[in-house]
VOPAGU-2260 file (C-alpha; in pm, 1 decimal, decimal comma):
REM VOPAGU-2260
SITE   aa  ch    i         X         Y         Z
SITE  MET   A    0      38,2   -1882,2    1099,7
SITE  GLY   A    1    -175,8   -1696,9     846,6
SITE  LYS   A    2    -192,5   -1346,3     772,8
SITE  ILE   A    3    -487,3   -1121,6     907,6
SITE  THR   A    4    -625,0    -981,7     576,7
SITE  CYS   A    5    -906,8    -800,3     417,6
SITE  ASP   A    6   -1096,1    -756,6      87,6
SITE  ILE   A    7   -1323,4    -493,8      38,0
SITE  GLY   A    8   -1473,0    -299,1    -243,9
SITE  VAL   A    9   -1488,8      77,0    -236,9
SITE  SER   A   10   -1612,9     365,7    -470,1
SITE  VAL   A   11   -1362,1     628,3    -564,2
SITE  ASP   A   12   -1420,6     831,6    -317,0
SITE  GLY   A   13   -1405,9     591,1     -39,6
SITE  PHE   A   14   -1735,1     438,6      54,8
SITE  ALA   A   15   -1783,2      69,8      67,9
SITE  ALA   A   16   -2165,5      71,3      70,1
SITE  GLY   A   17   -2391,6     348,0     -28,2
SITE  PRO   A   18   -2661,2     544,1     210,6
SITE  ASP   A   19   -2966,8     406,0     363,0
SITE  GLN   A   20   -2839,6      -0,8     389,3
SITE  ARG   A   21   -3170,1    -183,0     437,1
SITE  LEU   A   22   -3333,3    -492,3     370,0
SITE  GLU   A   23   -3422,9    -440,3       2,6
SITE  GLU   A   24   -3082,5    -267,2     -55,4
SITE  PRO   A   25   -2858,1    -441,6     173,8
SITE  LEU   A   26   -2531,7    -246,7       8,2
SITE  GLY   A   27   -2720,2      90,7      53,3
SITE  ASP   A   28   -2845,6     316,5    -262,8
SITE  GLY   A   29   -2595,9     243,9    -555,9
SITE  GLY   A   30   -2359,4      24,0    -327,7
SITE  GLU   A   31   -2440,2    -277,5    -562,6
SITE  ARG   A   32   -2212,2    -109,7    -837,9
SITE  LEU   A   33   -1909,4    -157,6    -631,3
SITE  HIS   A   34   -1918,4    -538,7    -725,0
SITE  ARG   A   35   -2019,4    -537,2   -1063,1
SITE  TRP   A   36   -1677,2    -656,7   -1163,7
SITE  MET   A   37   -1693,5    -980,2    -974,4
SITE  PHE   A   38   -2023,5   -1082,9   -1191,9
SITE  GLU   A   39   -1957,5    -921,5   -1513,1
SITE  GLU   A   40   -1611,3    -968,7   -1558,8
SITE  GLN   A   41   -1558,0   -1278,0   -1361,7
SITE  GLU   A   42   -1339,3   -1444,7   -1585,3
SITE  ALA   A   43   -1060,2   -1145,2   -1601,2
SITE  ASN   A   44   -1079,0   -1101,8   -1217,8
SITE  ALA   A   45   -1066,8   -1466,5   -1135,9
SITE  GLU   A   46    -730,8   -1455,6    -922,2
SITE  GLU   A   47    -875,2   -1177,3    -720,4
SITE  ILE   A   48   -1217,9   -1333,6    -657,2
SITE  ALA   A   49   -1022,2   -1663,7    -550,1
SITE  LYS   A   50    -811,6   -1479,8    -278,4
SITE  ILE   A   51   -1138,7   -1324,8    -129,2
SITE  THR   A   52   -1283,3   -1724,2     -57,3
SITE  SER   A   53    -947,1   -1859,4      28,2
SITE  ALA   A   54    -930,8   -1778,2     385,5
SITE  GLY   A   55    -928,5   -2012,8     696,0
SITE  ALA   A   56   -1162,4   -1820,9     884,2
SITE  TYR   A   57   -1353,7   -1465,6     848,2
SITE  ILE   A   58   -1477,0   -1213,4    1095,2
SITE  MET   A   59   -1757,4    -962,4    1023,3
SITE  GLY   A   60   -1997,7    -720,5    1151,2
SITE  ARG   A   61   -2332,2    -787,2    1220,7
SITE  HIS   A   62   -2451,9    -527,3     978,0
SITE  MET   A   63   -2279,4    -701,6     723,0
SITE  PHE   A   64   -2444,2   -1058,6     837,5
SITE  GLY   A   65   -2803,2    -913,1     843,6
SITE  PRO   A   66   -3048,4    -610,6     847,1
SITE  ASP   A   67   -3134,0    -649,9    1240,4
SITE  ARG   A   68   -3047,1    -409,5    1458,4
SITE  GLY   A   69   -3092,6    -367,6    1852,2
SITE  PRO   A   70   -3119,2    -664,1    2086,1
SITE  SER   A   71   -3366,2    -871,6    1897,5
SITE  TRP   A   72   -3273,2   -1121,2    1616,2
SITE  THR   A   73   -3516,1   -1223,4    1336,4
SITE  PRO   A   74   -3524,8   -1607,5    1442,7
SITE  ASP   A   75   -3488,4   -1753,7    1087,6
SITE  TRP   A   76   -3244,1   -1541,3     917,9
SITE  ALA   A   77   -2920,7   -1677,7     831,6
SITE  GLY   A   78   -2757,1   -1420,1     644,1
SITE  TRP   A   79   -2814,1   -1285,3     261,1
SITE  TRP   A   80   -2613,2   -1569,5      94,5
SITE  GLY   A   81   -2847,4   -1871,6      87,7
SITE  GLU   A   82   -2838,0   -2208,0     223,4
SITE  GLU   A   83   -2481,8   -2231,4     117,6
SITE  PRO   A   84   -2255,2   -1919,5     190,3
SITE  PRO   A   85   -1948,8   -1861,8     -21,1
SITE  TYR   A   86   -1717,5   -1877,1     284,0
SITE  HIS   A   87   -1698,3   -2234,3     355,0
SITE  ALA   A   88   -1527,4   -2176,3     675,6
SITE  PRO   A   89   -1625,2   -2066,6    1003,0
SITE  VAL   A   90   -1744,3   -1685,2    1022,9
SITE  PHE   A   91   -1735,5   -1476,1    1367,4
SITE  VAL   A   92   -2000,2   -1228,3    1344,8
SITE  LEU   A   93   -1930,5    -949,4    1598,7
SITE  THR   A   94   -2215,2    -824,4    1770,8
SITE  HIS   A   95   -2364,1    -691,6    2116,3
SITE  HIS   A   96   -2610,3    -926,6    2140,3
SITE  PRO   A   97   -2539,1   -1291,0    2156,5
SITE  ARG   A   98   -2687,1   -1565,8    1951,6
SITE  GLU   A   99   -2637,3   -1947,1    1899,3
SITE  SER   A  100   -2421,1   -2044,0    1631,3
SITE  ILE   A  101   -2580,4   -2122,1    1290,7
SITE  VAL   A  102   -2437,7   -2424,1    1071,7
SITE  MET   A  103   -2492,4   -2401,4     698,2
SITE  LYS   A  104   -2424,5   -2597,2     373,4
SITE  GLY   A  105   -2087,1   -2611,7     253,4
SITE  GLY   A  106   -1899,3   -2584,6     569,7
SITE  THR   A  107   -1990,3   -2210,4     681,5
SITE  THR   A  108   -2075,6   -2213,8    1074,2
SITE  PHE   A  109   -2180,2   -1826,3    1179,1
SITE  HIS   A  110   -2053,3   -1783,0    1541,0
SITE  PHE   A  111   -2168,2   -1493,9    1707,9
SITE  VAL   A  112   -1902,8   -1293,7    1935,4
SITE  SER   A  113   -2019,5   -1042,0    2172,3
SITE  ASP   A  114   -1684,0    -946,9    2374,0
SITE  GLY   A  115   -1515,1    -731,8    2125,7
SITE  ILE   A  116   -1274,7    -743,9    1814,3
SITE  GLU   A  117    -967,0    -902,7    1980,7
SITE  PRO   A  118   -1136,5   -1193,9    2107,9
SITE  ALA   A  119   -1297,1   -1259,3    1769,2
SITE  LEU   A  120    -976,2   -1239,7    1612,5
SITE  ALA   A  121    -822,9   -1517,4    1881,1
SITE  ARG   A  122   -1106,9   -1744,5    1775,7
SITE  ALA   A  123   -1062,9   -1690,2    1420,5
SITE  ARG   A  124    -687,1   -1753,0    1409,8
SITE  ALA   A  125    -756,2   -2089,3    1641,8
SITE  ALA   A  126   -1005,1   -2182,8    1397,8
SITE  ALA   A  127    -809,2   -2097,1    1075,2
SITE  GLY   A  128    -483,7   -2286,2    1169,3
SITE  GLU   A  129    -203,1   -2236,8     934,0
SITE  LYS   A  130    -460,8   -2038,2     669,5
SITE  ASP   A  131    -504,8   -1659,7     676,3
SITE  VAL   A  132    -832,1   -1495,8     877,3
SITE  ALA   A  133   -1009,1   -1253,3     656,4
SITE  ILE   A  134   -1166,2    -923,4     796,9
SITE  ALA   A  135   -1482,2    -968,0     540,1
SITE  GLY   A  136   -1639,2    -600,7     649,8
SITE  GLY   A  137   -1802,9    -386,8     645,2
SITE  ALA   A  138   -1625,5     -51,3     670,3
SITE  SER   A  139   -1691,6       4,3    1034,7
SITE  THR   A  140   -1546,3    -327,0    1116,4
SITE  VAL   A  141   -1247,6    -312,7     906,7
SITE  ASN   A  142   -1182,9      32,4    1046,9
SITE  GLN   A  143   -1164,1     -92,6    1392,7
SITE  TYR   A  144    -916,3    -377,3    1291,8
SITE  LEU   A  145    -723,9    -107,1    1121,4
SITE  ALA   A  146    -715,3     153,0    1402,1
SITE  ALA   A  147    -610,8    -143,4    1634,8
SITE  GLY   A  148    -308,9    -201,9    1434,9
SITE  LEU   A  149    -441,4    -580,3    1378,8
SITE  LEU   A  150    -462,0    -571,5     981,7
SITE  GLU   A  151    -174,3    -694,6     792,9
SITE  GLU   A  152    -273,3    -683,3     465,6
SITE  LEU   A  153    -519,3    -462,4     294,9
SITE  ARG   A  154    -675,0    -531,8     -64,2
SITE  LEU   A  155    -885,1    -262,9    -193,6
SITE  HIS   A  156   -1131,0    -349,4    -509,0
SITE  ILE   A  157   -1169,8      34,6    -626,4
SITE  ALA   A  158   -1491,0      70,2    -866,2
SITE  PRO   A  159   -1497,2     387,4   -1095,5
SITE  VAL   A  160   -1816,1     488,4    -898,5
SITE  VAL   A  161   -1868,9     817,3    -682,4
SITE  LEU   A  162   -2128,4     728,6    -429,6
SITE  GLY   A  163   -2134,3    1065,4    -245,7
SITE  ALA   A  164   -2232,2     909,5     116,9
SITE  GLY   A  165   -2265,4     615,7     289,5
SITE  GLU   A  166   -2031,0     385,0     475,4
SITE  ARG   A  167   -1662,1     511,5     459,9
SITE  LEU   A  168   -1336,1     315,3     484,1
SITE  PHE   A  169   -1074,4     478,1     694,5
SITE  GLU   A  170   -1288,9     662,4     913,2
SITE  GLY   A  171   -1144,3     706,6    1234,2
SITE  VAL   A  172    -819,3     519,2    1172,0
SITE  GLY   A  173    -511,9     763,0    1234,0
SITE  ASP   A  174    -237,3     808,9     976,7
SITE  LEU   A  175    -159,3     444,4     840,6
SITE  ALA   A  176     163,6     304,4     754,1
SITE  LEU   A  177      48,8     165,2     374,2
SITE  GLU   A  178     285,4      16,1     129,9
SITE  PRO   A  179     150,0     -72,0    -207,6
SITE  VAL   A  180     276,9    -429,7    -298,2
SITE  GLU   A  181      86,5    -515,0    -604,8
SITE  VAL   A  182    -146,2    -330,6    -866,3
SITE  ALA   A  183    -400,2    -501,5   -1153,0
SITE  ARG   A  184    -721,0    -385,9   -1283,0
SITE  THR   A  185    -994,6    -428,2   -1577,9
SITE  PRO   A  186   -1225,6    -178,2   -1698,3
SITE  MET   A  187   -1425,0    -212,5   -1406,9
SITE  VAL   A  188   -1228,1    -206,6   -1105,1
SITE  THR   A  189    -857,7    -143,5    -967,4
SITE  HIS   A  190    -722,8    -404,5    -716,7
SITE  ILE   A  191    -474,0    -245,7    -503,5
SITE  THR   A  192    -294,9    -476,3    -236,6
SITE  TYR   A  193    -125,0    -271,8      73,6
SITE  ARG   A  194     113,7    -402,9     335,1
SITE  VAL   A  195     -22,3    -248,1     638,3
SITE  GLY   A  196     223,9    -119,1     912,7
SITE  GLY   A  197     -22,2      -3,7    1162,1
SITE  PRO   A  198    -102,3     377,6    1279,3
SITE  ARG   A  199     210,5     610,2    1251,6
SITE  GLY   A  200     307,9     833,7    1543,4
């Protein structure tokens, strides 16, 4: 069985998205700067990018999937990524409001899970087989898995950006036991891989 991993981009002040996330700015004001390295330094960061898309199944929050809030869904909304999302694997979307699964090109199917983070993880593990399960984000979803002690490996991609506000990583997770095991950097990002031991005390 694979590991439970997470790749997430953050600013140096700990935000995974800027303030005022909306349809026109899905990562909030300034949030797109966290991911410039993936496009402008693609070759230099090829190994890290490959890891992000290598899992056998993914879990994400509803707000990462789309801009909808509340009980209603936009009927034809199928994510931010076009007809062929980059996951090429089952994606389990956490929500309080059930919805039928959406099959996309390239092997991605979005499944909507309304009974909590642990049932979502059980379904993702079953779908992934021997591969890793990746907690894709956003910050609130990652924080829930960290607080529950369910995440085994955290790969932070830290951009030299100060956002000042937005969606903060590590909110409400307690005193985590984080062991750095690998560091790499390019001018636009520092990658730090942590082994996660769960909350201390």
